[in-house]
C-alpha positions as YAML, in Angstrom:
chain: A
units: angstrom
residues:
- id: 1
  name: MET
  ca: [-15.56, 30.64, -32.01]
- id: 2
  name: SER
  ca: [-14.60, 27.81, -29.67]
- id: 3
  name: SER
  ca: [-15.81, 24.26, -30.14]
- id: 4
  name: TRP
  ca: [-16.08, 21.13, -28.01]
- id: 5
  name: GLU
  ca: [-13.94, 18.07, -28.69]
- id: 6
  name: THR
  ca: [-14.37, 14.52, -27.38]
- id: 7
  name: LEU
  ca: [-11.26, 13.24, -25.62]
- id: 8
  name: SER
  ca: [-10.35, 9.74, -24.42]
- id: 9
  name: SER
  ca: [-12.64, 8.00, -21.93]
- id: 10
  name: LEU
  ca: [-11.90, 7.32, -18.28]
- id: 11
  name: ALA
  ca: [-10.73, 3.85, -17.30]
- id: 12
  name: VAL
  ca: [-13.51, 3.77, -14.65]
- id: 13
  name: PRO
  ca: [-16.68, 5.74, -15.60]
- id: 14
  name: ARG
  ca: [-17.91, 7.94, -12.74]
- id: 15
  name: CYS
  ca: [-19.77, 11.03, -11.58]
- id: 16
  name: HIS
  ca: [-19.58, 13.08, -8.34]
- id: 17
  name: ALA
  ca: [-15.76, 13.02, -8.50]
- id: 18
  name: GLY
  ca: [-13.21, 15.65, -7.55]
- id: 19
  name: LEU
  ca: [-10.92, 17.18, -10.17]
- id: 20
  name: VAL
  ca: [-7.68, 19.10, -9.74]
- id: 21
  name: ASN
  ca: [-4.94, 20.33, -12.08]
- id: 22
  name: ILE
  ca: [-1.41, 19.61, -10.82]
- id: 23
  name: GLN
  ca: [1.57, 20.54, -12.96]
- id: 24
  name: GLY
  ca: [-0.48, 20.51, -16.17]
- id: 25
  name: ARG
  ca: [-2.13, 17.14, -15.54]
- id: 26
  name: LEU
  ca: [-5.69, 16.51, -14.39]
- id: 27
  name: TYR
  ca: [-6.37, 14.21, -11.42]
- id: 28
  name: LEU
  ca: [-9.87, 12.78, -11.02]
- id: 29
  name: VAL
  ca: [-10.52, 11.58, -7.46]
- id: 30
  name: GLY
  ca: [-13.12, 9.04, -6.33]
- id: 31
  name: GLY
  ca: [-16.73, 9.47, -7.46]
- id: 32
  name: ARG
  ca: [-19.70, 7.20, -8.01]
- id: 33
  name: SER
  ca: [-20.11, 4.58, -10.73]
- id: 34
  name: PRO
  ca: [-23.03, 4.83, -13.16]
- id: 35
  name: ALA
  ca: [-26.26, 3.28, -11.89]
- id: 36
  name: ASP
  ca: [-26.81, -0.38, -12.67]
- id: 37
  name: SER
  ca: [-30.15, -1.76, -13.90]
- id: 38
  name: GLY
  ca: [-31.44, -1.66, -10.30]
- id: 39
  name: GLY
  ca: [-30.52, 2.00, -9.90]
- id: 40
  name: LYS
  ca: [-27.66, 1.30, -7.48]
- id: 41
  name: THR
  ca: [-24.36, 3.20, -7.69]
- id: 42
  name: VAL
  ca: [-21.06, 2.33, -6.02]
- id: 43
  name: SER
  ca: [-18.39, 4.74, -4.75]
- id: 44
  name: VAL
  ca: [-15.05, 4.58, -6.58]
- id: 45
  name: ASP
  ca: [-11.67, 4.14, -4.85]
- id: 46
  name: THR
  ca: [-9.34, 5.30, -7.62]
- id: 47
  name: ILE
  ca: [-7.49, 8.42, -8.71]
- id: 48
  name: GLU
  ca: [-6.97, 8.69, -12.46]
- id: 49
  name: ARG
  ca: [-4.47, 11.04, -14.10]
- id: 50
  name: TYR
  ca: [-5.04, 12.62, -17.52]
- id: 51
  name: ASN
  ca: [-2.12, 13.60, -19.72]
- id: 52
  name: THR
  ca: [-3.23, 16.43, -22.01]
- id: 53
  name: GLU
  ca: [-0.31, 15.87, -24.38]
- id: 54
  name: SER
  ca: [-1.08, 12.19, -25.07]
- id: 55
  name: ASP
  ca: [-4.87, 12.34, -24.46]
- id: 56
  name: GLN
  ca: [-4.61, 9.34, -22.12]
- id: 57
  name: TRP
  ca: [-6.12, 8.54, -18.71]
- id: 58
  name: GLN
  ca: [-4.19, 6.17, -16.45]
- id: 59
  name: LEU
  ca: [-4.80, 4.71, -13.01]
- id: 60
  name: PHE
  ca: [-2.64, 6.86, -10.73]
- id: 61
  name: ALA
  ca: [-3.47, 5.61, -7.22]
- id: 62
  name: ARG
  ca: [-6.04, 3.78, -5.13]
- id: 63
  name: LEU
  ca: [-7.68, 5.41, -2.15]
- id: 64
  name: ARG
  ca: [-7.83, 3.42, 1.09]
- id: 65
  name: THR
  ca: [-11.58, 3.98, 1.14]
- id: 66
  name: ALA
  ca: [-13.94, 4.68, -1.76]
- id: 67
  name: ARG
  ca: [-15.10, 8.33, -1.78]
- id: 68
  name: HIS
  ca: [-17.57, 10.52, -3.63]
- id: 69
  name: ASP
  ca: [-18.70, 14.17, -3.74]
- id: 70
  name: SER
  ca: [-15.05, 15.21, -3.52]
- id: 71
  name: ALA
  ca: [-13.50, 18.65, -3.75]
- id: 72
  name: CYS
  ca: [-9.75, 18.81, -4.33]
- id: 73
  name: THR
  ca: [-6.92, 21.30, -4.30]
- id: 74
  name: ALA
  ca: [-3.15, 21.01, -4.40]
- id: 75
  name: VAL
  ca: [-0.65, 23.15, -2.52]
- id: 76
  name: GLY
  ca: [2.45, 20.97, -2.32]
- id: 77
  name: MET
  ca: [0.17, 18.06, -1.37]
- id: 78
  name: LEU
  ca: [-3.19, 16.86, -2.65]
- id: 79
  name: PHE
  ca: [-6.04, 17.83, -0.31]
- id: 80
  name: ILE
  ca: [-9.37, 16.02, -0.72]
- id: 81
  name: THR
  ca: [-12.61, 16.75, 1.12]
- id: 82
  name: SER
  ca: [-15.34, 14.20, 0.53]
- id: 83
  name: SER
  ca: [-18.02, 11.93, 1.89]
- id: 84
  name: LEU
  ca: [-17.00, 8.39, 2.76]
- id: 85
  name: ALA
  ca: [-18.91, 5.65, 0.98]
- id: 86
  name: ALA
  ca: [-19.45, 3.79, 4.25]
- id: 87
  name: SER
  ca: [-20.61, 6.81, 6.27]
- id: 88
  name: PRO
  ca: [-24.35, 6.64, 6.97]
- id: 89
  name: ARG
  ca: [-24.36, 10.22, 8.30]
- id: 90
  name: ARG
  ca: [-22.64, 11.68, 5.22]
- id: 91
  name: LEU
  ca: [-19.94, 13.31, 7.31]
- id: 92
  name: LEU
  ca: [-17.33, 15.39, 5.52]
- id: 93
  name: TYR
  ca: [-13.77, 14.07, 5.77]
- id: 94
  name: LEU
  ca: [-10.44, 15.64, 4.89]
- id: 95
  name: LEU
  ca: [-7.81, 13.42, 3.30]
- id: 96
  name: VAL
  ca: [-4.29, 14.68, 2.71]
- id: 97
  name: CYS
  ca: [-2.04, 12.86, 0.24]
- id: 98
  name: GLN
  ca: [1.63, 13.55, -0.21]
- id: 99
  name: LEU
  ca: [2.33, 11.99, -3.59]
- id: 100
  name: ASP
  ca: [5.23, 12.00, -5.99]
- id: 101
  name: TYR
  ca: [3.39, 13.24, -9.08]
- id: 102
  name: SER
  ca: [6.09, 11.85, -11.39]
- id: 103
  name: LYS
  ca: [5.00, 8.23, -10.90]
- id: 104
  name: SER
  ca: [1.92, 6.05, -10.48]
- id: 105
  name: TYR
  ca: [0.82, 4.27, -7.30]
- id: 106
  name: GLU
  ca: [-1.03, 1.24, -8.73]
...
C-alpha cells in the first residue's frame, strides 16, 4: 500500500499556482500567497523548481508580472496560461517562456 510523505517546503508559500514537470523536475509557477489576518492574498511573481533527488525547492525565475490560477505545459518552451494580478476583468493571458532549464534566472 502506498503512503504519503512530507517533503521540503516551498520558499514562498502559495496556492492557485501552476505546476509542470520538465526533465524530471517540478516547476511551480505564480500563485497566491496565504491570506493575511485581514483576509487579503497577494499574487506571486516567482517560479520555483523542485529537485526530486535532493528534496530541495529553489527560486528559478521571476515573472515580469505576478500571476495566479495558472495552467502550464512544456513542449520545448514553458507555456503558461493565467490571470494577471492587476487585471480587474480576470482576462486569461498566455505567457511563453523560452528558458534554459539547466540554470536559474534569479
